[in-house]
C-alpha positions as CSV (number, residue, x, y, z in Angstrom):
1,X,0.1,-0.2,0.2
2,X,1.2,3.4,-0.8
3,X,0.2,5.8,1.4
4,X,0.9,9.0,-1.0
5,X,-0.7,7.5,-3.9
6,X,-3.6,5.7,-2.4
7,X,-5.1,8.4,0.2
8,X,-3.7,11.6,-1.0
9,X,-3.0,13.4,-3.9
10,X,0.7,14.6,-5.3
11,X,-0.4,18.1,-4.1
12,X,-1.8,17.1,-0.9
13,X,1.9,15.6,-0.2
14,X,3.6,18.2,-1.0
15,X,1.6,20.7,1.5
16,X,2.3,18.0,4.2
17,X,5.9,18.3,3.4
18,X,5.8,22.2,3.3
19,X,4.0,22.5,6.5
20,X,6.2,21.0,8.7
21,X,7.8,24.0,10.8
22,X,10.5,23.1,13.2
23,X,10.6,26.8,14.5
24,X,7.5,25.9,16.5
25,X,8.8,24.6,19.7
26,X,7.1,25.7,22.6
27,X,8.6,27.4,25.2
28,X,9.5,24.6,27.7
29,X,10.8,22.1,25.3
30,X,13.3,25.4,24.7
31,X,14.3,25.6,28.2
32,X,14.7,22.0,28.7
33,X,16.9,21.8,25.3
34,X,19.0,24.9,26.5
35,X,19.3,22.9,29.8
36,X,20.6,20.4,28.3
37,X,22.7,21.7,25.6
38,X,24.3,23.9,28.6
39,X,24.7,20.6,30.9
40,X,26.4,18.5,28.0
41,X,28.8,21.6,26.6
42,X,29.8,22.2,30.7
43,X,30.4,18.2,31.2
44,X,32.3,17.7,27.4
45,X,34.5,20.9,28.1
46,X,36.0,19.6,31.7
47,X,36.3,16.3,30.0
48,X,38.3,17.7,27.4
49,X,40.1,20.2,29.1
50,X,41.6,16.7,31.4
51,X,42.5,15.0,27.9
52,X,44.5,17.8,27.1
53,X,45.5,18.9,30.7
54,X,48.6,16.2,30.5
55,X,49.6,16.5,26.9
56,X,52.6,18.2,25.4
57,X,51.4,21.4,23.5
58,X,54.7,21.1,21.0
59,X,54.7,17.3,20.7
60,X,50.6,17.2,20.0
61,X,50.8,20.0,17.2
62,X,53.9,18.0,15.9
63,X,51.8,14.5,15.5
64,X,49.0,16.3,14.0
65,X,51.2,18.4,11.4
66,X,53.0,15.0,10.5
67,X,50.1,13.6,9.3
68,X,50.0,15.4,5.8
69,X,47.3,16.0,3.0
70,X,47.0,12.5,2.4
71,X,46.9,11.4,5.9
72,X,43.7,13.2,6.5
73,X,42.2,12.2,3.3
74,X,42.5,8.5,4.5
75,X,40.9,9.8,8.1
76,X,38.0,11.0,6.2
77,X,37.3,8.1,4.3
78,X,35.9,5.9,7.1
79,X,32.9,7.5,7.9
80,X,31.8,7.4,4.4
81,X,32.3,4.2,4.0
82,X,30.3,3.2,7.3
83,X,27.6,5.6,6.0
84,X,27.7,3.6,2.8
85,X,27.5,0.4,4.0
86,X,24.6,1.2,6.2
87,X,22.6,3.0,3.4
88,X,23.4,-0.3,1.4
89,X,22.2,-2.7,4.2
90,X,19.3,-0.3,4.6
91,X,18.2,-0.2,1.0
92,X,18.4,-4.1,1.1
93,X,16.1,-4.1,4.1
94,X,13.4,-1.7,2.4
95,X,13.4,-4.0,-0.6
96,X,12.5,-6.8,1.4
97,X,9.4,-4.6,2.7
98,X,8.7,-4.1,-1.1
99,X,10.1,-0.6,-1.1
100,X,13.0,-0.1,-3.7
101,X,14.8,3.2,-2.8
102,X,18.1,4.3,-4.6
103,X,21.2,3.9,-2.8
104,X,22.6,7.5,-3.5
105,X,19.0,8.7,-1.7
106,X,19.2,6.7,1.6
107,X,23.2,8.1,1.6
108,X,22.1,11.5,1.5
109,X,19.5,11.1,4.0
110,X,22.1,9.4,6.4
111,X,24.9,12.0,6.1
112,X,21.9,14.6,6.7
113,X,21.0,12.8,9.8
114,X,24.4,11.6,11.1
115,X,25.1,15.5,11.6
116,X,22.0,15.9,13.7
117,X,22.8,12.8,15.6
118,X,26.5,13.8,16.5
119,X,25.9,17.8,16.7
120,X,23.3,17.8,19.3
121,X,22.3,16.6,22.5
122,X,20.0,13.7,22.3
123,X,20.7,14.3,18.5
124,X,19.6,11.2,18.0
125,X,15.5,11.9,18.7
126,X,16.1,15.1,16.2
127,X,17.7,12.6,13.5
128,X,14.7,9.9,13.9
129,X,12.1,12.6,13.7
130,X,13.7,14.1,10.8
131,X,14.1,10.9,8.5
132,X,10.1,10.3,7.7
133,X,10.3,13.6,5.8
134,X,13.8,13.2,4.2
135,X,12.9,9.8,3.3
136,X,9.7,11.3,1.7
137,X,11.6,14.1,-0.2
138,X,14.4,12.0,-1.5
139,X,13.0,8.4,-1.9
140,X,9.6,9.1,-2.6
141,X,8.5,6.8,0.5
142,X,5.0,6.7,2.2
143,X,5.0,7.1,6.3
144,X,4.2,3.3,7.0
145,X,7.1,2.4,4.6
146,X,9.6,5.0,6.2
147,X,8.6,3.6,9.7
148,X,9.3,0.2,8.8
149,X,12.4,0.5,7.3
150,X,13.5,2.6,10.6
151,X,12.7,0.0,12.5
152,X,14.3,-2.7,10.6
153,X,17.5,-0.5,10.9
154,X,17.3,0.1,14.4
155,X,17.2,-3.7,15.1
156,X,19.4,-4.6,12.4
157,X,22.0,-2.1,13.8
158,X,21.4,-3.7,17.3
159,X,22.2,-7.4,16.1
160,X,25.2,-6.2,13.4
161,X,26.6,-4.4,16.8
162,X,26.2,-7.6,18.5
163,X,28.1,-9.5,16.3
164,X,30.9,-6.5,15.9
165,X,31.3,-6.1,19.6
166,X,31.2,-10.4,20.4
167,X,33.8,-10.8,17.2
168,X,36.5,-8.3,18.6
169,X,36.0,-8.7,21.9
170,X,36.8,-12.3,21.7
171,X,39.7,-11.6,19.2
172,X,41.3,-9.4,21.6
173,X,40.2,-10.8,24.5
174,X,43.6,-11.3,26.6
175,X,44.1,-7.5,25.3
176,X,41.4,-6.4,27.2
177,X,41.7,-9.1,30.3
178,X,45.3,-7.3,30.9
179,X,44.2,-4.0,30.5
180,X,40.9,-4.2,32.5
181,X,42.4,-2.9,36.0
182,X,44.0,0.3,34.2
183,X,40.8,0.9,32.2
184,X,38.0,0.0,34.6
185,X,39.5,-0.3,37.8
186,X,38.3,-4.0,38.3
187,X,39.4,-7.4,36.0
188,X,37.0,-9.3,33.4
189,X,36.9,-6.1,31.3
190,X,36.5,-9.1,28.2
191,X,34.1,-10.7,30.0
192,X,32.1,-7.9,30.7
193,X,32.6,-7.1,26.9
194,X,31.1,-10.5,25.6
195,X,28.5,-10.1,28.0
196,X,27.1,-7.0,26.2
197,X,27.4,-8.2,23.0
198,X,25.1,-11.2,24.6
199,X,22.9,-8.5,25.8
200,X,22.8,-6.6,22.5
201,X,21.9,-9.7,20.5
202,X,19.4,-10.6,23.1
203,X,17.6,-7.1,22.7
204,X,17.8,-7.4,18.6
205,X,16.4,-10.8,18.7
206,X,13.8,-10.0,21.1
207,X,12.9,-6.4,19.4
208,X,12.7,-8.2,15.9
209,X,10.1,-10.9,17.3
210,X,8.1,-8.3,19.0
211,X,7.6,-6.3,15.6
212,X,6.6,-9.3,13.9
213,X,3.0,-8.7,15.7
214,X,3.4,-4.9,16.0
215,X,0.8,-2.9,17.6
216,X,2.8,0.3,18.5
217,X,1.0,2.6,16.3
218,X,-2.4,1.0,17.0
219,X,-1.4,1.9,20.5
220,X,-0.3,5.1,19.9
221,X,-3.9,6.1,18.2
222,X,-5.8,4.3,21.0
223,X,-3.7,6.6,23.5
224,X,-4.0,9.6,21.3
225,X,-7.6,8.8,21.0
226,X,-8.3,9.5,24.6
227,X,-7.0,13.4,24.3
228,X,-10.2,15.5,25.0
229,X,-10.2,17.7,21.7
230,X,-12.2,17.6,18.8
231,X,-9.6,19.0,16.6
232,X,-6.9,16.0,17.6
233,X,-10.2,13.6,16.9
234,X,-10.9,15.0,13.5
235,X,-7.0,14.8,12.7
236,X,-6.9,10.7,14.2
237,X,-10.1,10.3,11.9
238,X,-8.3,11.8,8.7
239,X,-5.0,9.7,9.8
240,X,-6.5,6.5,10.7
241,X,-5.5,4.4,7.7
242,X,-1.9,5.8,7.8
243,X,-1.5,4.3,11.7
244,X,-2.8,0.9,10.9
245,X,-1.0,0.9,7.5
246,X,2.1,1.1,9.6
247,X,1.5,-1.4,11.5
248,X,0.8,-4.0,8.8
249,X,4.2,-2.5,6.7
250,X,6.2,-3.1,10.1
251,X,4.6,-6.6,10.9
252,X,5.0,-7.7,7.2
253,X,8.6,-6.8,6.9
254,X,9.3,-8.4,10.2
255,X,7.9,-11.6,8.8
256,X,9.8,-12.0,5.9
257,X,12.6,-15.3,5.7
258,X,15.5,-14.2,8.1
259,X,17.6,-15.2,5.1
260,X,16.5,-12.4,3.4
261,X,17.6,-10.0,5.8
262,X,21.3,-11.8,5.9
263,X,22.6,-9.8,3.2
264,X,21.2,-6.6,5.1
265,X,22.7,-7.7,8.5
266,X,26.1,-8.2,6.8
267,X,26.4,-4.7,5.4
268,X,25.5,-3.3,8.8
269,X,28.4,-5.4,10.5
270,X,30.8,-3.6,8.0
271,X,29.8,-0.4,8.7
272,X,30.2,-0.9,12.6
273,X,33.8,-2.6,11.5
274,X,34.5,0.7,9.7
275,X,34.6,2.4,13.0
276,X,37.5,-0.2,14.2
277,X,39.3,0.5,11.1
278,X,39.2,4.5,11.6
279,X,40.7,3.7,14.8
280,X,43.5,2.3,13.4
281,X,43.8,4.7,10.2
282,X,44.1,7.4,12.8
283,X,46.8,5.5,15.2
284,X,48.4,4.3,12.6
285,X,49.0,8.0,10.5
286,X,50.1,8.9,14.0
287,X,52.9,6.2,14.1
288,X,51.5,4.4,16.8
289,X,52.6,0.5,17.2
290,X,48.9,-0.7,17.5
291,X,47.4,-4.0,15.8
292,X,44.1,-3.8,14.1
293,X,42.6,-6.0,16.7
294,X,43.7,-3.9,19.8
295,X,42.2,-1.1,18.1
296,X,39.3,-2.8,17.2
297,X,38.9,-4.3,21.0
298,X,39.7,-0.7,22.0
299,X,36.9,0.5,20.0
300,X,34.0,-1.7,20.8
301,X,34.5,-0.5,24.5
302,X,34.1,3.4,23.3
303,X,31.2,2.4,20.9
304,X,29.3,1.1,24.2
305,X,30.2,4.3,26.5
306,X,28.9,6.4,23.5
307,X,25.6,4.4,23.2
308,X,25.3,4.9,27.3
309,X,26.0,9.1,27.0
310,X,23.9,9.3,23.7
311,X,22.6,12.6,25.7
312,X,26.1,14.5,24.8
313,X,26.9,14.6,21.1
314,X,28.8,12.1,20.0
315,X,30.0,11.5,23.5
316,X,32.1,14.3,23.3
317,X,34.7,14.6,26.2
318,X,33.4,11.0,27.7
319,X,34.6,9.2,24.7
320,X,37.7,11.2,24.2
321,X,38.9,10.8,27.8
322,X,38.4,6.9,27.2
323,X,40.2,6.7,24.4
324,X,43.4,8.8,26.2
325,X,42.8,6.1,29.4
326,X,42.9,3.3,26.9
327,X,45.8,4.3,25.5
328,X,47.8,4.8,28.8
329,X,46.3,1.1,29.8
330,X,48.0,-0.4,26.5
331,X,51.6,1.1,27.3
332,X,51.4,3.0,23.7
333,X,54.5,5.4,23.9
334,X,53.5,9.2,24.8
335,X,49.9,8.3,25.5
336,X,48.8,11.9,26.7
337,X,50.0,13.3,23.7
338,X,48.7,10.8,21.5
339,X,45.4,11.0,23.0
340,X,45.3,14.4,22.6
341,X,46.6,14.3,18.9
342,X,44.0,11.6,17.9
343,X,41.1,13.5,19.6
344,X,41.9,16.5,17.0
345,X,42.1,14.1,14.0
346,X,38.9,12.1,15.2
347,X,36.9,15.3,15.9
348,X,38.2,17.6,13.2
349,X,37.3,14.3,11.3
350,X,33.4,14.7,12.6
351,X,33.1,18.6,12.2
352,X,34.0,17.9,8.4
353,X,30.9,15.6,8.0
354,X,28.6,17.5,10.3
355,X,29.5,20.6,8.3
356,X,28.9,18.7,4.6
357,X,25.7,17.3,6.8
358,X,24.1,20.4,7.6
359,X,24.8,21.8,4.0
360,X,22.7,19.1,2.7
361,X,20.0,19.8,5.2
362,X,20.1,23.7,4.6
363,X,19.2,22.5,0.6
364,X,16.3,20.4,2.0
365,X,14.9,22.6,4.5
366,X,15.6,26.0,2.7
367,X,13.8,24.3,-0.6
368,X,10.6,23.1,1.4
369,X,10.5,26.9,3.3
370,X,10.4,28.2,-0.3
371,X,8.0,26.2,-1.3
372,X,5.8,26.7,1.9
373,X,5.8,30.5,1.5
374,X,5.0,29.7,-2.4
375,X,2.1,27.5,-1.2
376,X,0.9,30.2,1.7
377,X,0.8,33.1,-1.0
378,X,-2.1,34.0,-2.6
379,X,-2.5,33.5,-6.6
380,X,-2.0,37.1,-8.1
381,X,-5.6,38.8,-9.2
382,X,-6.0,38.0,-13.1
383,X,-5.2,41.1,-14.7
384,X,-8.0,42.9,-16.4
385,X,-7.3,43.9,-20.1
386,X,-8.1,47.9,-20.2
387,X,-10.3,48.8,-23.2
388,X,-9.7,51.5,-25.6
389,X,-12.1,53.9,-26.4
390,X,-13.1,53.3,-30.2
391,X,-11.9,56.1,-32.3
392,X,-14.6,58.0,-34.1
């Protein structure tokens, strides 16, 4: 079922997209956002200061400048590759549900929404709320198709992360156990990481089984229906078919044979591996003698930390201090200065892709704003021809 084709006309779809107004945030929400941002900035600044406080400034500058242009290009590539693999896996998940979005369009959506996720407090929530609009604009997907694909992406990401964390934790188990006390002040870091992989796998499988009988949209519909407002009920009556179609689309996608989603799962796992490749590449261009397995086992720990502190943009400060602590625990030479140089390169890479993503968003919402203004402008009055008097 295609919502845009069967329920509304193309003109109504245009008005729906153009009617989204991101500036209409209520005052309490604005205050909460300001408090969250202020707290996140304060925590991040304090932890970042701790990272750079013990580093030799001149040595950090020498390490960063030694990277060169080719090294900078290498550092930029893994994130693009990660989003590319993820977009490919997302495309396969959509196709399993009957939709056929283009890879290039999905990659554009991921670049734009990743910028929101990495730059805003609780940025994941902003990114998720923006995806249906961008998927409608660039991929022509209906609401039910978008929500089903987003649900599949979340579950597949969770399962792929469990494979990623479990695989690299098993390969780097000895190193994790050896560095355990220095990193977390307690033994058995390797076992804890393997346990986290098992929790992720259980969560992914459990979510997939629950979504096979999806009633989330219907539950939301019944809760909203209790609101004592005639306008809300009128809106619900108009959107009833969308709510029920969403649950049907989600259930249908999670009822497909698992082998049809195996390729998508492999793509998401490759996307996770790109994070370890990025860490290893940055350490390599800085001249640190760290193997890929060691870098990967270090990265899986910090990916779990980043999931926990999602309220801080990109785990800023928390993740950086974690890198510095892990380098010291692994006995890397000049750990403090290397950690500071590593953070500068990694955060500089993120700033580049955030700027790129915001440039895409500016183009998207600039067009939508122009269309909204055009839709709200009344058509010009028809010209009235002036009749000249006939010559005598």
